[in-house]
C-alpha positions, 0 to 999 in steps of 0.5 A: 500500500502506498500513501501520499499527503498533499497540503495546500495553503490557499489565499482567500482575498477579501474574505470577511467572515468565517461563513464566507470562508466556508462558502468559498471553500465549497465543501471540500470535506464533503466532496473529497471525503466521499472517495474511499481512498481519500481522507481530508481535513482543514489542517491550519489557518482555522481562525484566519479569514483570508487564508486556509490550509487543507491536507489530503491523504490518498491511499492506493496500490501503486505510487502512480495511482497516489500521484494521480489522485493527488494531482486530481485533487489539486486540479479540482481545487485550482478550478473550483475554489474562489481563492488561490493556491499559494503553496502545495506540498506533496509527500509520499510515504 
């Protein structure tokens, strides 16, 4: 079994409330948490309005599949979140 960890730091310029922050993040936990090979959590910047950090853990039988899952997550967030990815880090275990 292979495990990959993707951590994304996002900038949410102009965000004025925690409610707006949740709306702008677009339910990442619900969308990605349904996938049986992915775990997701908001891992940092919990109290900051204009920033958010999310960590995704993917499990698969090959390193290539793990990389594919992490790339798919990052791509969907780039296209689907009202904010900018400022930093993306990946770690394969």
